[in-house]
C-alpha positions as MATLAB code, in Angstrom:
seq = 'MKRIIYVCFFAILLASCSTSESNQEPDSNFYALTVGNEWVYKNYKYNSVTETYDYTGVIDSVSIVGTELIDHNTYFRFRRLTTGNEANITLCNPNGEHFELLRDSTGYLVRDDGSIKYAKNDFTSRIVNDQDWGTIYEQLIATDNQITVEAGTFESTYTQRFVMLPNGDQADGLDHFYYVDGVGLIYDTSSLVSQDIPTIIRRLDTFAVE';
ca = [
       3.081   15.187  -19.558;
       4.690   11.872  -20.483;
       6.732   11.979  -17.306;
       3.657   12.087  -15.248;
       2.326    9.038  -17.193;
       5.414    7.016  -16.367;
       5.158    7.585  -12.576;
       3.597    4.493  -11.474;
       1.529    2.719   -8.981;
       1.686    4.493   -5.644;
       0.700    7.928   -6.967;
      -2.457    6.547   -8.559;
      -4.125    5.095   -5.625;
      -6.965    7.664   -6.008;
      -8.332    5.429   -8.711;
     -11.091    3.094   -7.702;
     -11.818   -0.558   -7.950;
     -15.134   -0.637   -6.038;
     -16.533   -3.455   -3.897;
     -20.058   -4.163   -3.265;
     -19.484   -6.383   -0.185;
     -22.186   -6.173    2.490;
     -21.449   -4.727    5.974;
     -20.325   -7.772    7.830;
     -18.007   -8.306   10.759;
     -14.589   -9.565    9.764;
     -13.721  -13.117   11.102;
     -10.374  -11.650   12.449;
      -8.682   -8.337   12.970;
      -6.345   -9.085   10.021;
      -5.683   -5.345    9.287;
      -5.186   -4.456   12.872;
      -8.068   -2.049   12.873;
      -8.078   -0.823   16.489;
      -8.024    2.788   17.506;
      -4.612    3.512   19.161;
      -2.481    1.231   16.883;
       0.597    2.704   15.613;
       3.240    1.934   12.879;
       6.412    3.526   11.855;
       7.899    2.957    8.422;
      11.333    3.968    7.028;
      11.771    4.836    3.268;
      14.742    3.497    1.313;
      15.844    4.735   -2.194;
      17.410    2.589   -4.801;
      21.082    3.522   -5.560;
      22.001    2.367   -9.106;
      25.739    2.659   -8.428;
      25.839    0.261   -5.481;
      22.657   -1.658   -6.470;
      21.355   -1.366   -2.923;
      18.750    0.699   -1.090;
      19.883    3.771    0.881;
      17.969    5.076    3.777;
      16.331    8.458    2.641;
      15.672    9.821    6.274;
      12.017    9.848    5.316;
       9.623    8.457    8.023;
       5.966    7.614    7.839;
       4.372    7.490   11.185;
       0.892    5.941   10.969;
      -1.766    5.708   13.687;
      -5.391    4.991   13.935;
      -6.941    8.089   15.718;
     -10.639    7.342   15.662;
     -13.711    6.048   13.756;
     -16.296    7.466   11.633;
     -19.842    6.003   10.588;
     -20.534    6.424    7.023;
     -23.771    4.736    5.489;
     -24.071    2.470    8.442;
     -20.424    1.270    7.999;
     -17.712    2.033   10.635;
     -14.555    3.273    9.105;
     -11.168    3.665   10.970;
      -9.448    7.003   10.626;
      -5.840    6.557    9.673;
      -3.405    9.454   10.314;
       0.007    9.465    8.597;
       2.549   11.908    9.469;
       5.572   12.117    7.031;
       8.859   13.880    8.152;
      12.187   14.066    6.658;
      11.268   14.673    2.992;
      12.409   18.265    2.734;
      13.928   17.370   -0.620;
      10.681   16.097   -1.972;
      12.062   12.708   -2.940;
      10.201   11.266   -5.849;
       7.748    8.635   -4.870;
       8.124    9.293   -1.163;
       5.219   10.886    0.612;
       5.343   14.594    1.133;
       5.948   16.012    4.529;
       2.938   16.587    6.612;
      -0.327   14.943    7.694;
      -2.546   12.732    5.577;
      -5.768   11.132    6.705;
      -7.564    8.050    5.207;
     -10.750    6.179    6.190;
     -10.688    2.445    5.948;
     -12.704   -0.604    6.943;
     -12.573   -4.423    6.682;
     -15.395   -5.742    4.362;
     -15.121   -9.614    4.478;
     -11.420   -9.624    3.903;
     -11.107   -6.502    1.589;
      -9.595   -3.354    3.032;
     -11.962   -0.742    1.678;
     -11.684    3.062    1.381;
     -14.617    5.322    2.093;
     -15.089    5.970   -1.626;
     -15.699    2.205   -2.030;
     -12.379    1.364   -3.681;
     -10.354   -1.663   -2.561;
      -6.894   -0.980   -1.023;
      -6.056   -4.549   -0.324;
      -7.533   -8.050   -0.626;
      -6.272  -10.666    1.706;
      -7.988  -13.828    0.363;
      -9.025  -13.034   -3.197;
      -6.522  -14.184   -5.815;
      -8.363  -12.647   -8.770;
      -6.648   -9.932  -10.566;
      -8.478   -6.612  -10.222;
      -8.210   -3.315  -12.139;
      -6.874   -0.293   -9.929;
      -6.848    2.170  -12.661;
      -7.421    2.272  -16.412;
      -5.547    4.856  -18.562;
      -4.865    5.416  -22.235;
      -1.189    4.444  -21.586;
      -2.098    1.200  -19.787;
      -4.184   -0.536  -17.074;
      -2.979   -1.057  -13.568;
      -3.699   -4.432  -11.883;
      -3.319   -5.818   -8.364;
      -3.293   -9.549   -7.669;
      -2.831  -11.513   -4.416;
       0.074  -14.007   -5.118;
       0.623  -15.851   -1.787;
      -0.890  -16.058    1.686;
       2.151  -17.776    3.326;
       5.121  -15.632    2.255;
       7.951  -15.143    4.847;
       9.571  -11.709    4.951;
      11.986   -9.964    7.228;
      11.928   -6.264    7.992;
      13.344   -4.229   10.825;
      10.350   -4.992   13.023;
      10.877   -8.731   12.766;
      10.238  -11.800   10.640;
       6.675  -12.564    9.717;
       4.556  -14.794    7.569;
       2.644  -12.453    5.311;
       0.322  -12.266    2.431;
       1.911  -10.989   -0.660;
       0.361   -8.871   -3.495;
       1.795   -7.485   -6.807;
       0.820   -4.381   -8.663;
       1.568   -4.306  -12.439;
       0.785   -2.522  -15.740;
      -0.686   -4.129  -18.894;
       0.297   -1.792  -21.894;
      -2.168   -1.243  -24.761;
      -0.189   -3.616  -26.979;
      -0.832   -6.401  -24.581;
       2.648   -6.543  -22.914;
       3.228   -6.214  -19.260;
       5.322   -3.167  -18.388;
       8.715   -3.638  -16.654;
       7.471   -1.992  -13.335;
       6.274   -4.136  -10.513;
       5.314   -3.192   -7.006;
       5.051   -5.481   -3.961;
       2.765   -5.300   -0.967;
       2.993   -7.540    2.324;
       0.365   -7.570    5.032;
       0.562   -9.673    8.255;
      -2.456  -10.969   10.019;
      -3.063   -8.845   13.166;
      -0.169   -6.410   12.170;
      -1.235   -4.772    8.909;
       1.156   -3.464    6.276;
       4.837   -4.307    6.841;
       6.381   -3.651    3.419;
       5.567   -1.919    0.149;
       7.262   -0.502   -2.864;
       6.765    2.404   -5.272;
       8.109    2.131   -8.892;
       8.202    3.616  -12.296;
       6.323    1.865  -15.108;
       9.397    1.679  -17.296;
      11.881    0.274  -14.575;
      12.108   -3.293  -13.243;
      13.533   -2.300  -10.041;
      11.323   -0.328   -7.409;
      12.497    3.210   -6.856;
      11.342    3.337   -3.172;
      10.727    0.604   -0.738;
       9.118    1.166    2.818;
       9.794   -1.266    5.678;
       8.082   -1.403    9.068;
      10.491   -0.291   11.633;
       8.494   -0.449   14.820;
       4.754   -1.024   15.715;
       2.325   -1.154   18.643;
      -0.905   -2.830   17.917;
      -3.735   -4.408   20.073;
];
C-alpha cells in the first residue's frame, strides 16, 4: 500500500481541480485543438548508473480524432495509442488506446469532468489532489522558457508539479510540463514522491498541427 502512495504525479491525474470558467472562445489556439492534429512522443527512463536517460522503446502517438458537445461546450477527443511497453515499465503508459476529452476555457485546458489539466497564464498554485500522505500542487513558473526536444527548439510555458507533505515540507519529487503556443505539449516527466530525479521523461519527437 505504501508503494502505491509513493508513486507520484502522473498516475494521479484522475483527481480534480475544477474550473468554473464560462464557455468563451479562446483568444488563440494555444493547445492546438484542431481535429486531425498529431503528436508522437518518445519515453526515456533514468539510468542511475550512467546518470542519463535511456530510450525505452515506448511511444505515445496522440491525435485529435473528433469533437463532442457536452453541456453546450465543445470538447476535442484525444486518442493516445501507446506501443512498445510490453515490459509494463513503471510510470510509462500501458500499451493500447486511451481517450480523453479536452477543451480550452479562457486559457485553461479542461477535462470533461471539469478538472484542469493545464493553465497557460495563471501563476497561482492549485491543488491537483489531496491525500493523507500529502497534497499535490501544480504551478505555472514561466511563459518564456526555451527548451529543445527532438522536434525542435521552442519557447514554451513551464509548469511544475510538486507535493507538500503533512509536516509542511515539500517532497523531493518534482515534475515538469512544457507547452508551446500552437503546438501543445512538448515535454513532461513522471516522478516518485521520494526521488528528486524524474523516473520517466517524454519528449515530442514529431508533430503535424494546423
